[in-house]
mmCIF file of the N, C-alpha and C atoms, coordinates in Angstrom:
data_MODEL
# 
_entry.id   MODEL 
# 
loop_
_atom_site.group_PDB 
_atom_site.id 
_atom_site.type_symbol 
_atom_site.label_atom_id 
_atom_site.label_alt_id 
_atom_site.label_comp_id 
_atom_site.label_asym_id 
_atom_site.label_entity_id 
_atom_site.label_seq_id 
_atom_site.pdbx_PDB_ins_code 
_atom_site.Cartn_x 
_atom_site.Cartn_y 
_atom_site.Cartn_z 
_atom_site.occupancy 
_atom_site.B_iso_or_equiv 
_atom_site.pdbx_formal_charge 
_atom_site.auth_seq_id 
_atom_site.auth_comp_id 
_atom_site.auth_asym_id 
_atom_site.auth_atom_id 
_atom_site.pdbx_PDB_model_num 
ATOM 1   N N  . UNK A 1 1  ? -116.129 110.549 -27.921 1.00 0.00 ? 1  UNK A N  1 
ATOM 2   C CA . UNK A 1 1  ? -117.331 110.704 -27.149 1.00 0.00 ? 1  UNK A CA 1 
ATOM 3   C C  . UNK A 1 1  ? -117.223 109.957 -25.819 1.00 0.00 ? 1  UNK A C  1 
ATOM 4   N N  . UNK A 1 2  ? -116.581 108.804 -25.825 1.00 0.00 ? 2  UNK A N  1 
ATOM 5   C CA . UNK A 1 2  ? -116.405 108.032 -24.607 1.00 0.00 ? 2  UNK A CA 1 
ATOM 6   C C  . UNK A 1 2  ? -115.532 108.755 -23.592 1.00 0.00 ? 2  UNK A C  1 
ATOM 7   N N  . UNK A 1 3  ? -114.495 109.442 -24.084 1.00 0.00 ? 3  UNK A N  1 
ATOM 8   C CA . UNK A 1 3  ? -113.609 110.202 -23.201 1.00 0.00 ? 3  UNK A CA 1 
ATOM 9   C C  . UNK A 1 3  ? -114.382 111.292 -22.475 1.00 0.00 ? 3  UNK A C  1 
ATOM 10  N N  . UNK A 1 4  ? -115.231 111.995 -23.186 1.00 0.00 ? 4  UNK A N  1 
ATOM 11  C CA . UNK A 1 4  ? -116.020 113.067 -22.587 1.00 0.00 ? 4  UNK A CA 1 
ATOM 12  C C  . UNK A 1 4  ? -116.954 112.515 -21.513 1.00 0.00 ? 4  UNK A C  1 
ATOM 13  N N  . UNK A 1 5  ? -117.561 111.375 -21.765 1.00 0.00 ? 5  UNK A N  1 
ATOM 14  C CA . UNK A 1 5  ? -118.440 110.745 -20.782 1.00 0.00 ? 5  UNK A CA 1 
ATOM 15  C C  . UNK A 1 5  ? -117.677 110.425 -19.505 1.00 0.00 ? 5  UNK A C  1 
ATOM 16  N N  . UNK A 1 6  ? -116.506 109.791 -19.619 1.00 0.00 ? 6  UNK A N  1 
ATOM 17  C CA . UNK A 1 6  ? -115.731 109.427 -18.431 1.00 0.00 ? 6  UNK A CA 1 
ATOM 18  C C  . UNK A 1 6  ? -115.206 110.653 -17.710 1.00 0.00 ? 6  UNK A C  1 
ATOM 19  N N  . UNK A 1 7  ? -114.806 111.667 -18.477 1.00 0.00 ? 7  UNK A N  1 
ATOM 20  C CA . UNK A 1 7  ? -114.323 112.905 -17.870 1.00 0.00 ? 7  UNK A CA 1 
ATOM 21  C C  . UNK A 1 7  ? -115.426 113.554 -17.045 1.00 0.00 ? 7  UNK A C  1 
ATOM 22  N N  . UNK A 1 8  ? -116.639 113.627 -17.588 1.00 0.00 ? 8  UNK A N  1 
ATOM 23  C CA . UNK A 1 8  ? -117.762 114.210 -16.863 1.00 0.00 ? 8  UNK A CA 1 
ATOM 24  C C  . UNK A 1 8  ? -118.164 113.354 -15.668 1.00 0.00 ? 8  UNK A C  1 
ATOM 25  N N  . UNK A 1 9  ? -118.135 112.044 -15.812 1.00 0.00 ? 9  UNK A N  1 
ATOM 26  C CA . UNK A 1 9  ? -118.482 111.153 -14.705 1.00 0.00 ? 9  UNK A CA 1 
ATOM 27  C C  . UNK A 1 9  ? -117.479 111.295 -13.560 1.00 0.00 ? 9  UNK A C  1 
ATOM 28  N N  . UNK A 1 10 ? -116.205 111.293 -13.877 1.00 0.00 ? 10 UNK A N  1 
ATOM 29  C CA . UNK A 1 10 ? -115.174 111.461 -12.847 1.00 0.00 ? 10 UNK A CA 1 
ATOM 30  C C  . UNK A 1 10 ? -115.287 112.841 -12.217 1.00 0.00 ? 10 UNK A C  1 
ATOM 31  N N  . UNK A 1 11 ? -115.550 113.860 -13.029 1.00 0.00 ? 11 UNK A N  1 
ATOM 32  C CA . UNK A 1 11 ? -115.735 115.205 -12.496 1.00 0.00 ? 11 UNK A CA 1 
ATOM 33  C C  . UNK A 1 11 ? -116.927 115.298 -11.571 1.00 0.00 ? 11 UNK A C  1 
ATOM 34  N N  . UNK A 1 12 ? -118.011 114.631 -11.917 1.00 0.00 ? 12 UNK A N  1 
ATOM 35  C CA . UNK A 1 12 ? -119.208 114.628 -11.071 1.00 0.00 ? 12 UNK A CA 1 
ATOM 36  C C  . UNK A 1 12 ? -118.934 113.930 -9.741  1.00 0.00 ? 12 UNK A C  1 
ATOM 37  N N  . UNK A 1 13 ? -118.269 112.796 -9.797  1.00 0.00 ? 13 UNK A N  1 
ATOM 38  C CA . UNK A 1 13 ? -117.936 112.060 -8.566  1.00 0.00 ? 13 UNK A CA 1 
ATOM 39  C C  . UNK A 1 13 ? -117.017 112.895 -7.682  1.00 0.00 ? 13 UNK A C  1 
ATOM 40  N N  . UNK A 1 14 ? -115.995 113.485 -8.280  1.00 0.00 ? 14 UNK A N  1 
ATOM 41  C CA . UNK A 1 14 ? -115.041 114.285 -7.505  1.00 0.00 ? 14 UNK A CA 1 
ATOM 42  C C  . UNK A 1 14 ? -115.711 115.518 -6.916  1.00 0.00 ? 14 UNK A C  1 
ATOM 43  N N  . UNK A 1 15 ? -116.547 116.180 -7.678  1.00 0.00 ? 15 UNK A N  1 
ATOM 44  C CA . UNK A 1 15 ? -117.257 117.353 -7.174  1.00 0.00 ? 15 UNK A CA 1 
ATOM 45  C C  . UNK A 1 15 ? -118.218 117.002 -6.059  1.00 0.00 ? 15 UNK A C  1 
ATOM 46  N N  . UNK A 1 16 ? -118.915 115.882 -6.196  1.00 0.00 ? 16 UNK A N  1 
ATOM 47  C CA . UNK A 1 16 ? -119.836 115.433 -5.162  1.00 0.00 ? 16 UNK A CA 1 
ATOM 48  C C  . UNK A 1 16 ? -119.079 115.093 -3.874  1.00 0.00 ? 16 UNK A C  1 
ATOM 49  N N  . UNK A 1 17 ? -117.954 114.366 -4.009  1.00 0.00 ? 17 UNK A N  1 
ATOM 50  C CA . UNK A 1 17 ? -117.151 114.024 -2.841  1.00 0.00 ? 17 UNK A CA 1 
ATOM 51  C C  . UNK A 1 17 ? -116.601 115.269 -2.156  1.00 0.00 ? 17 UNK A C  1 
ATOM 52  N N  . UNK A 1 18 ? -116.128 116.221 -2.938  1.00 0.00 ? 18 UNK A N  1 
ATOM 53  C CA . UNK A 1 18 ? -115.600 117.458 -2.357  1.00 0.00 ? 18 UNK A CA 1 
ATOM 54  C C  . UNK A 1 18 ? -116.701 118.218 -1.626  1.00 0.00 ? 18 UNK A C  1 
ATOM 55  N N  . UNK A 1 19 ? -117.909 118.230 -2.165  1.00 0.00 ? 19 UNK A N  1 
ATOM 56  C CA . UNK A 1 19 ? -119.033 118.873 -1.490  1.00 0.00 ? 19 UNK A CA 1 
ATOM 57  C C  . UNK A 1 19 ? -119.375 118.188 -0.180  1.00 0.00 ? 19 UNK A C  1 
ATOM 58  N N  . UNK A 1 20 ? -119.292 116.859 -0.144  1.00 0.00 ? 20 UNK A N  1 
ATOM 59  C CA . UNK A 1 20 ? -119.586 116.107 1.080   1.00 0.00 ? 20 UNK A CA 1 
ATOM 60  C C  . UNK A 1 20 ? -118.503 116.324 2.134   1.00 0.00 ? 20 UNK A C  1 
ATOM 61  N N  . UNK A 1 21 ? -117.257 116.338 1.724   1.00 0.00 ? 21 UNK A N  1 
ATOM 62  C CA . UNK A 1 21 ? -116.156 116.518 2.665   1.00 0.00 ? 21 UNK A CA 1 
ATOM 63  C C  . UNK A 1 21 ? -116.198 117.904 3.300   1.00 0.00 ? 21 UNK A C  1 
ATOM 64  N N  . UNK A 1 22 ? -116.641 118.881 2.552   1.00 0.00 ? 22 UNK A N  1 
ATOM 65  C CA . UNK A 1 22 ? -116.711 120.239 3.082   1.00 0.00 ? 22 UNK A CA 1 
ATOM 66  C C  . UNK A 1 22 ? -118.066 120.496 3.714   1.00 0.00 ? 22 UNK A C  1 
ATOM 67  N N  . UNK A 1 23 ? -118.575 119.515 4.406   1.00 0.00 ? 23 UNK A N  1 
ATOM 68  C CA . UNK A 1 23 ? -119.812 119.576 5.181   1.00 0.00 ? 23 UNK A CA 1 
ATOM 69  C C  . UNK A 1 23 ? -121.056 119.819 4.337   1.00 0.00 ? 23 UNK A C  1 
ATOM 70  N N  . UNK A 1 24 ? -121.060 119.276 3.141   1.00 0.00 ? 24 UNK A N  1 
ATOM 71  C CA . UNK A 1 24 ? -122.261 119.313 2.324   1.00 0.00 ? 24 UNK A CA 1 
ATOM 72  C C  . UNK A 1 24 ? -122.644 120.666 1.758   1.00 0.00 ? 24 UNK A C  1 
ATOM 73  N N  . UNK A 1 25 ? -121.770 121.631 1.854   1.00 0.00 ? 25 UNK A N  1 
ATOM 74  C CA . UNK A 1 25 ? -122.082 122.952 1.308   1.00 0.00 ? 25 UNK A CA 1 
ATOM 75  C C  . UNK A 1 25 ? -121.586 123.046 -0.136  1.00 0.00 ? 25 UNK A C  1 
ATOM 76  N N  . UNK A 1 26 ? -122.118 122.200 -0.971  1.00 0.00 ? 26 UNK A N  1 
ATOM 77  C CA . UNK A 1 26 ? -121.727 122.191 -2.366  1.00 0.00 ? 26 UNK A CA 1 
ATOM 78  C C  . UNK A 1 26 ? -122.469 123.265 -3.148  1.00 0.00 ? 26 UNK A C  1 
ATOM 79  N N  . UNK A 1 27 ? -122.355 123.192 -4.441  1.00 0.00 ? 27 UNK A N  1 
ATOM 80  C CA . UNK A 1 27 ? -122.966 124.179 -5.324  1.00 0.00 ? 27 UNK A CA 1 
ATOM 81  C C  . UNK A 1 27 ? -124.061 123.573 -6.184  1.00 0.00 ? 27 UNK A C  1 
ATOM 82  N N  . UNK A 1 28 ? -124.685 122.497 -5.735  1.00 0.00 ? 28 UNK A N  1 
ATOM 83  C CA . UNK A 1 28 ? -125.723 121.850 -6.509  1.00 0.00 ? 28 UNK A CA 1 
ATOM 84  C C  . UNK A 1 28 ? -125.114 120.905 -7.539  1.00 0.00 ? 28 UNK A C  1 
ATOM 85  N N  . UNK A 1 29 ? -125.967 120.187 -8.246  1.00 0.00 ? 29 UNK A N  1 
ATOM 86  C CA . UNK A 1 29 ? -125.501 119.188 -9.199  1.00 0.00 ? 29 UNK A CA 1 
ATOM 87  C C  . UNK A 1 29 ? -124.621 119.792 -10.282 1.00 0.00 ? 29 UNK A C  1 
ATOM 88  N N  . UNK A 1 30 ? -125.084 120.833 -10.938 1.00 0.00 ? 30 UNK A N  1 
ATOM 89  C CA . UNK A 1 30 ? -124.316 121.428 -12.042 1.00 0.00 ? 30 UNK A CA 1 
ATOM 90  C C  . UNK A 1 30 ? -123.082 122.152 -11.543 1.00 0.00 ? 30 UNK A C  1 
ATOM 91  N N  . UNK A 1 31 ? -123.193 122.783 -10.394 1.00 0.00 ? 31 UNK A N  1 
ATOM 92  C CA . UNK A 1 31 ? -122.027 123.443 -9.802  1.00 0.00 ? 31 UNK A CA 1 
ATOM 93  C C  . UNK A 1 31 ? -120.961 122.441 -9.406  1.00 0.00 ? 31 UNK A C  1 
ATOM 94  N N  . UNK A 1 32 ? -121.394 121.317 -8.815  1.00 0.00 ? 32 UNK A N  1 
ATOM 95  C CA . UNK A 1 32 ? -120.443 120.278 -8.444  1.00 0.00 ? 32 UNK A CA 1 
ATOM 96  C C  . UNK A 1 32 ? -119.811 119.627 -9.669  1.00 0.00 ? 32 UNK A C  1 
ATOM 97  N N  . UNK A 1 33 ? -120.577 119.478 -10.731 1.00 0.00 ? 33 UNK A N  1 
ATOM 98  C CA . UNK A 1 33 ? -120.025 118.937 -11.971 1.00 0.00 ? 33 UNK A CA 1 
ATOM 99  C C  . UNK A 1 33 ? -118.948 119.865 -12.520 1.00 0.00 ? 33 UNK A C  1 
ATOM 100 N N  . UNK A 1 34 ? -119.249 121.159 -12.556 1.00 0.00 ? 34 UNK A N  1 
ATOM 101 C CA . UNK A 1 34 ? -118.264 122.134 -13.043 1.00 0.00 ? 34 UNK A CA 1 
ATOM 102 C C  . UNK A 1 34 ? -117.044 122.154 -12.128 1.00 0.00 ? 34 UNK A C  1 
ATOM 103 N N  . UNK A 1 35 ? -117.272 122.141 -10.824 1.00 0.00 ? 35 UNK A N  1 
ATOM 104 C CA . UNK A 1 35 ? -116.188 122.124 -9.856  1.00 0.00 ? 35 UNK A CA 1 
ATOM 105 C C  . UNK A 1 35 ? -115.327 120.881 -10.030 1.00 0.00 ? 35 UNK A C  1 
ATOM 106 N N  . UNK A 1 36 ? -115.970 119.740 -10.206 1.00 0.00 ? 36 UNK A N  1 
ATOM 107 C CA . UNK A 1 36 ? -115.237 118.490 -10.394 1.00 0.00 ? 36 UNK A CA 1 
ATOM 108 C C  . UNK A 1 36 ? -114.424 118.476 -11.677 1.00 0.00 ? 36 UNK A C  1 
ATOM 109 N N  . UNK A 1 37 ? -114.978 119.008 -12.751 1.00 0.00 ? 37 UNK A N  1 
ATOM 110 C CA . UNK A 1 37 ? -114.239 119.050 -14.021 1.00 0.00 ? 37 UNK A CA 1 
ATOM 111 C C  . UNK A 1 37 ? -113.048 119.997 -13.927 1.00 0.00 ? 37 UNK A C  1 
ATOM 112 N N  . UNK A 1 38 ? -113.251 121.150 -13.315 1.00 0.00 ? 38 UNK A N  1 
ATOM 113 C CA . UNK A 1 38 ? -112.121 122.060 -13.100 1.00 0.00 ? 38 UNK A CA 1 
ATOM 114 C C  . UNK A 1 38 ? -111.091 121.421 -12.177 1.00 0.00 ? 38 UNK A C  1 
ATOM 115 N N  . UNK A 1 39 ? -111.580 120.726 -11.166 1.00 0.00 ? 39 UNK A N  1 
ATOM 116 C CA . UNK A 1 39 ? -110.688 120.029 -10.253 1.00 0.00 ? 39 UNK A CA 1 
ATOM 117 C C  . UNK A 1 39 ? -109.901 118.926 -10.938 1.00 0.00 ? 39 UNK A C  1 
ATOM 118 N N  . UNK A 1 40 ? -110.542 118.231 -11.869 1.00 0.00 ? 40 UNK A N  1 
ATOM 119 C CA . UNK A 1 40 ? -109.845 117.177 -12.612 1.00 0.00 ? 40 UNK A CA 1 
ATOM 120 C C  . UNK A 1 40 ? -108.709 117.765 -13.435 1.00 0.00 ? 40 UNK A C  1 
ATOM 121 N N  . UNK A 1 41 ? -108.964 118.885 -14.056 1.00 0.00 ? 41 UNK A N  1 
ATOM 122 C CA . UNK A 1 41 ? -107.923 119.543 -14.850 1.00 0.00 ? 41 UNK A CA 1 
ATOM 123 C C  . UNK A 1 41 ? -106.805 120.034 -13.946 1.00 0.00 ? 41 UNK A C  1 
ATOM 124 N N  . UNK A 1 42 ? -107.174 120.736 -12.863 1.00 0.00 ? 42 UNK A N  1 
ATOM 125 C CA . UNK A 1 42 ? -106.176 121.267 -11.937 1.00 0.00 ? 42 UNK A CA 1 
ATOM 126 C C  . UNK A 1 42 ? -105.416 120.151 -11.236 1.00 0.00 ? 42 UNK A C  1 
ATOM 127 N N  . UNK A 1 43 ? -106.133 119.117 -10.797 1.00 0.00 ? 43 UNK A N  1 
ATOM 128 C CA . UNK A 1 43 ? -105.476 117.993 -10.140 1.00 0.00 ? 43 UNK A CA 1 
ATOM 129 C C  . UNK A 1 43 ? -104.484 117.287 -11.052 1.00 0.00 ? 43 UNK A C  1 
ATOM 130 N N  . UNK A 1 44 ? -104.867 117.074 -12.304 1.00 0.00 ? 44 UNK A N  1 
ATOM 131 C CA . UNK A 1 44 ? -103.953 116.451 -13.261 1.00 0.00 ? 44 UNK A CA 1 
ATOM 132 C C  . UNK A 1 44 ? -102.714 117.293 -13.489 1.00 0.00 ? 44 UNK A C  1 
ATOM 133 N N  . UNK A 1 45 ? -102.905 118.605 -13.599 1.00 0.00 ? 45 UNK A N  1 
ATOM 134 C CA . UNK A 1 45 ? -101.770 119.512 -13.789 1.00 0.00 ? 45 UNK A CA 1 
ATOM 135 C C  . UNK A 1 45 ? -100.840 119.480 -12.576 1.00 0.00 ? 45 UNK A C  1 
ATOM 136 N N  . UNK A 1 46 ? -101.415 119.571 -11.374 1.00 0.00 ? 46 UNK A N  1 
ATOM 137 C CA . UNK A 1 46 ? -100.592 119.597 -10.169 1.00 0.00 ? 46 UNK A CA 1 
ATOM 138 C C  . UNK A 1 46 ? -99.884  118.267 -9.930  1.00 0.00 ? 46 UNK A C  1 
ATOM 139 N N  . UNK A 1 47 ? -100.567 117.156 -10.197 1.00 0.00 ? 47 UNK A N  1 
ATOM 140 C CA . UNK A 1 47 ? -99.931  115.854 -10.010 1.00 0.00 ? 47 UNK A CA 1 
ATOM 141 C C  . UNK A 1 47 ? -98.747  115.703 -10.963 1.00 0.00 ? 47 UNK A C  1 
ATOM 142 N N  . UNK A 1 48 ? -98.918  116.110 -12.232 1.00 0.00 ? 48 UNK A N  1 
ATOM 143 C CA . UNK A 1 48 ? -97.807  116.039 -13.184 1.00 0.00 ? 48 UNK A CA 1 
ATOM 144 C C  . UNK A 1 48 ? -96.679  116.967 -12.769 1.00 0.00 ? 48 UNK A C  1 
ATOM 145 N N  . UNK A 1 49 ? -97.024  118.146 -12.279 1.00 0.00 ? 49 UNK A N  1 
ATOM 146 C CA . UNK A 1 49 ? -96.027  119.121 -11.853 1.00 0.00 ? 49 UNK A CA 1 
ATOM 147 C C  . UNK A 1 49 ? -95.192  118.574 -10.692 1.00 0.00 ? 49 UNK A C  1 
ATOM 148 N N  . UNK A 1 50 ? -95.827  117.845 -9.796  1.00 0.00 ? 50 UNK A N  1 
ATOM 149 C CA . UNK A 1 50 ? -95.135  117.263 -8.650  1.00 0.00 ? 50 UNK A CA 1 
ATOM 150 C C  . UNK A 1 50 ? -94.489  115.918 -8.964  1.00 0.00 ? 50 UNK A C  1 
ATOM 151 N N  . UNK A 1 51 ? -94.676  115.413 -10.176 1.00 0.00 ? 51 UNK A N  1 
ATOM 152 C CA . UNK A 1 51 ? -94.088  114.139 -10.567 1.00 0.00 ? 51 UNK A CA 1 
ATOM 153 C C  . UNK A 1 51 ? -94.831  112.927 -10.033 1.00 0.00 ? 51 UNK A C  1 
ATOM 154 N N  . UNK A 1 52 ? -96.080  113.117 -9.638  1.00 0.00 ? 52 UNK A N  1 
ATOM 155 C CA . UNK A 1 52 ? -96.889  112.012 -9.126  1.00 0.00 ? 52 UNK A CA 1 
ATOM 156 C C  . UNK A 1 52 ? -97.709  111.401 -10.250 1.00 0.00 ? 52 UNK A C  1 
ATOM 157 N N  . UNK A 1 53 ? -97.993  110.109 -10.128 1.00 0.00 ? 53 UNK A N  1 
ATOM 158 C CA . UNK A 1 53 ? -98.792  109.420 -11.131 1.00 0.00 ? 53 UNK A CA 1 
ATOM 159 C C  . UNK A 1 53 ? -99.905  108.655 -10.432 1.00 0.00 ? 53 UNK A C  1 
ATOM 160 N N  . UNK A 1 54 ? -101.122 108.893 -10.853 1.00 0.00 ? 54 UNK A N  1 
ATOM 161 C CA . UNK A 1 54 ? -102.280 108.177 -10.314 1.00 0.00 ? 54 UNK A CA 1 
ATOM 162 C C  . UNK A 1 54 ? -102.926 107.429 -11.471 1.00 0.00 ? 54 UNK A C  1 
ATOM 163 N N  . UNK A 1 55 ? -102.789 106.124 -11.487 1.00 0.00 ? 55 UNK A N  1 
ATOM 164 C CA . UNK A 1 55 ? -103.299 105.335 -12.597 1.00 0.00 ? 55 UNK A CA 1 
ATOM 165 C C  . UNK A 1 55 ? -104.660 104.722 -12.307 1.00 0.00 ? 55 UNK A C  1 
ATOM 166 N N  . UNK A 1 56 ? -105.369 104.420 -13.347 1.00 0.00 ? 56 UNK A N  1 
ATOM 167 C CA . UNK A 1 56 ? -106.655 103.750 -13.222 1.00 0.00 ? 56 UNK A CA 1 
ATOM 168 C C  . UNK A 1 56 ? -107.785 104.702 -12.867 1.00 0.00 ? 56 UNK A C  1 
ATOM 169 N N  . UNK A 1 57 ? -108.968 104.129 -12.756 1.00 0.00 ? 57 UNK A N  1 
ATOM 170 C CA . UNK A 1 57 ? -110.157 104.918 -12.457 1.00 0.00 ? 57 UNK A CA 1 
ATOM 171 C C  . UNK A 1 57 ? -110.091 105.518 -11.055 1.00 0.00 ? 57 UNK A C  1 
ATOM 172 N N  . UNK A 1 58 ? -109.689 104.730 -10.074 1.00 0.00 ? 58 UNK A N  1 
ATOM 173 C CA . UNK A 1 58 ? -109.587 105.231 -8.713  1.00 0.00 ? 58 UNK A CA 1 
ATOM 174 C C  . UNK A 1 58 ? -108.555 106.349 -8.613  1.00 0.00 ? 58 UNK A C  1 
ATOM 175 N N  . UNK A 1 59 ? -107.436 106.195 -9.284  1.00 0.00 ? 59 UNK A N  1 
ATOM 176 C CA . UNK A 1 59 ? -106.419 107.239 -9.288  1.00 0.00 ? 59 UNK A CA 1 
ATOM 177 C C  . UNK A 1 59 ? -106.918 108.518 -9.921  1.00 0.00 ? 59 UNK A C  1 
ATOM 178 N N  . UNK A 1 60 ? -107.679 108.389 -11.002 1.00 0.00 ? 60 UNK A N  1 
ATOM 179 C CA . UNK A 1 60 ? -108.236 109.570 -11.667 1.00 0.00 ? 60 UNK A CA 1 
ATOM 180 C C  . UNK A 1 60 ? -109.239 110.276 -10.772 1.00 0.00 ? 60 UNK A C  1 
ATOM 181 N N  . UNK A 1 61 ? -110.060 109.508 -10.058 1.00 0.00 ? 61 UNK A N  1 
ATOM 182 C CA . UNK A 1 61 ? -111.036 110.110 -9.144  1.00 0.00 ? 61 UNK A CA 1 
ATOM 183 C C  . UNK A 1 61 ? -110.321 110.796 -7.989  1.00 0.00 ? 61 UNK A C  1 
ATOM 184 N N  . UNK A 1 62 ? -109.295 110.168 -7.427  1.00 0.00 ? 62 UNK A N  1 
ATOM 185 C CA . UNK A 1 62 ? -108.548 110.778 -6.328  1.00 0.00 ? 62 UNK A CA 1 
ATOM 186 C C  . UNK A 1 62 ? -107.839 112.056 -6.769  1.00 0.00 ? 62 UNK A C  1 
ATOM 187 N N  . UNK A 1 63 ? -107.276 112.037 -7.956  1.00 0.00 ? 63 UNK A N  1 
ATOM 188 C CA . UNK A 1 63 ? -106.606 113.212 -8.491  1.00 0.00 ? 63 UNK A CA 1 
ATOM 189 C C  . UNK A 1 63 ? -107.612 114.339 -8.717  1.00 0.00 ? 63 UNK A C  1 
ATOM 190 N N  . UNK A 1 64 ? -108.753 114.018 -9.296  1.00 0.00 ? 64 UNK A N  1 
ATOM 191 C CA . UNK A 1 64 ? -109.801 115.015 -9.525  1.00 0.00 ? 64 UNK A CA 1 
ATOM 192 C C  . UNK A 1 64 ? -110.371 115.508 -8.201  1.00 0.00 ? 64 UNK A C  1 
ATOM 193 N N  . UNK A 1 65 ? -110.491 114.617 -7.220  1.00 0.00 ? 65 UNK A N  1 
ATOM 194 C CA . UNK A 1 65 ? -110.996 114.987 -5.901  1.00 0.00 ? 65 UNK A CA 1 
ATOM 195 C C  . UNK A 1 65 ? -110.052 115.979 -5.226  1.00 0.00 ? 65 UNK A C  1 
ATOM 196 N N  . UNK A 1 66 ? -108.764 115.726 -5.293  1.00 0.00 ? 66 UNK A N  1 
ATOM 197 C CA . UNK A 1 66 ? -107.790 116.648 -4.702  1.00 0.00 ? 66 UNK A CA 1 
ATOM 198 C C  . UNK A 1 66 ? -107.882 118.013 -5.374  1.00 0.00 ? 66 UNK A C  1 
ATOM 199 N N  . UNK A 1 67 ? -107.973 118.021 -6.690  1.00 0.00 ? 67 UNK A N  1 
ATOM 200 C CA . UNK A 1 67 ? -108.119 119.284 -7.409  1.00 0.00 ? 67 UNK A CA 1 
ATOM 201 C C  . UNK A 1 67 ? -109.437 119.970 -7.090  1.00 0.00 ? 67 UNK A C  1 
ATOM 202 N N  . UNK A 1 68 ? -110.500 119.194 -6.925  1.00 0.00 ? 68 UNK A N  1 
ATOM 203 C CA . UNK A 1 68 ? -111.815 119.764 -6.596  1.00 0.00 ? 68 UNK A CA 1 
ATOM 204 C C  . UNK A 1 68 ? -111.822 120.412 -5.226  1.00 0.00 ? 68 UNK A C  1 
ATOM 205 N N  . UNK A 1 69 ? -111.146 119.788 -4.272  1.00 0.00 ? 69 UNK A N  1 
ATOM 206 C CA . UNK A 1 69 ? -111.048 120.400 -2.947  1.00 0.00 ? 69 UNK A CA 1 
ATOM 207 C C  . UNK A 1 69 ? -110.329 121.744 -3.027  1.00 0.00 ? 69 UNK A C  1 
ATOM 208 N N  . UNK A 1 70 ? -109.274 121.793 -3.816  1.00 0.00 ? 70 UNK A N  1 
ATOM 209 C CA . UNK A 1 70 ? -108.543 123.044 -3.976  1.00 0.00 ? 70 UNK A CA 1 
ATOM 210 C C  . UNK A 1 70 ? -109.403 124.104 -4.662  1.00 0.00 ? 70 UNK A C  1 
ATOM 211 N N  . UNK A 1 71 ? -110.117 123.719 -5.704  1.00 0.00 ? 71 UNK A N  1 
ATOM 212 C CA . UNK A 1 71 ? -110.993 124.655 -6.414  1.00 0.00 ? 71 UNK A CA 1 
ATOM 213 C C  . UNK A 1 71 ? -112.115 125.129 -5.488  1.00 0.00 ? 71 UNK A C  1 
ATOM 214 N N  . UNK A 1 72 ? -112.695 124.225 -4.706  1.00 0.00 ? 72 UNK A N  1 
ATOM 215 C CA . UNK A 1 72 ? -113.755 124.594 -3.772  1.00 0.00 ? 72 UNK A CA 1 
ATOM 216 C C  . UNK A 1 72 ? -113.234 125.564 -2.717  1.00 0.00 ? 72 UNK A C  1 
ATOM 217 N N  . UNK A 1 73 ? -112.056 125.295 -2.195  1.00 0.00 ? 73 UNK A N  1 
ATOM 218 C CA . UNK A 1 73 ? -111.449 126.187 -1.216  1.00 0.00 ? 73 UNK A CA 1 
ATOM 219 C C  . UNK A 1 73 ? -111.228 127.579 -1.814  1.00 0.00 ? 73 UNK A C  1 
ATOM 220 N N  . UNK A 1 74 ? -110.683 127.635 -3.018  1.00 0.00 ? 74 UNK A N  1 
ATOM 221 C CA . UNK A 1 74 ? -110.443 128.926 -3.674  1.00 0.00 ? 74 UNK A CA 1 
ATOM 222 C C  . UNK A 1 74 ? -111.749 129.652 -3.979  1.00 0.00 ? 74 UNK A C  1 
ATOM 223 N N  . UNK A 1 75 ? -112.778 128.912 -4.388  1.00 0.00 ? 75 UNK A N  1 
ATOM 224 C CA . UNK A 1 75 ? -114.073 129.522 -4.670  1.00 0.00 ? 75 UNK A CA 1 
ATOM 225 C C  . UNK A 1 75 ? -114.666 130.141 -3.413  1.00 0.00 ? 75 UNK A C  1 
ATOM 226 N N  . UNK A 1 76 ? -114.519 129.478 -2.303  1.00 0.00 ? 76 UNK A N  1 
ATOM 227 C CA . UNK A 1 76 ? -115.051 130.022 -1.032  1.00 0.00 ? 76 UNK A CA 1 
ATOM 228 C C  . UNK A 1 76 ? -114.259 131.212 -0.562  1.00 0.00 ? 76 UNK A C  1 
ATOM 229 N N  . UNK A 1 77 ? -112.936 131.189 -0.767  1.00 0.00 ? 77 UNK A N  1 
ATOM 230 C CA . UNK A 1 77 ? -112.109 132.334 -0.371  1.00 0.00 ? 77 UNK A CA 1 
ATOM 231 C C  . UNK A 1 77 ? -112.499 133.556 -1.185  1.00 0.00 ? 77 UNK A C  1 
ATOM 232 N N  . UNK A 1 78 ? -112.642 133.387 -2.496  1.00 0.00 ? 78 UNK A N  1 
ATOM 233 C CA . UNK A 1 78 ? -112.986 134.539 -3.358  1.00 0.00 ? 78 UNK A CA 1 
ATOM 234 C C  . UNK A 1 78 ? -114.434 134.959 -3.205  1.00 0.00 ? 78 UNK A C  1 
ATOM 235 N N  . UNK A 1 79 ? -115.304 134.054 -2.791  1.00 0.00 ? 79 UNK A N  1 
ATOM 236 C CA . UNK A 1 79 ? -116.703 134.401 -2.580  1.00 0.00 ? 79 UNK A CA 1 
ATOM 237 C C  . UNK A 1 79 ? -116.858 135.314 -1.365  1.00 0.00 ? 79 UNK A C  1 
ATOM 238 N N  . UNK A 1 80 ? -116.011 135.113 -0.363  1.00 0.00 ? 80 UNK A N  1 
ATOM 239 C CA . UNK A 1 80 ? -116.061 135.935 0.854   1.00 0.00 ? 80 UNK A CA 1 
ATOM 240 C C  . UNK A 1 80 ? -115.463 137.316 0.635   1.00 0.00 ? 80 UNK A C  1 
ATOM 241 N N  . UNK A 1 81 ? -114.637 137.470 -0.376  1.00 0.00 ? 81 UNK A N  1 
ATOM 242 C CA . UNK A 1 81 ? -113.973 138.763 -0.603  1.00 0.00 ? 81 UNK A CA 1 
ATOM 243 C C  . UNK A 1 81 ? -114.872 139.749 -1.251  1.00 0.00 ? 81 UNK A C  1 
# 
């Protein structure tokens, strides 16, 4: 249960940061949470694929943030199509 709490918290932070960086055009609280969680999964996969390691809470947030930016970018590209 604790893992799920931290995963959602990190996902929320990453989604919120990604929404702010992209000029505040986020998807609302629940959308940013979903975006952040998907970003956390994608960021973790990409970091492992590239052989990078981000340790600790800050590293997890940065990894999720990078993945969230990518997910947000892809969501906007497909939304315009």
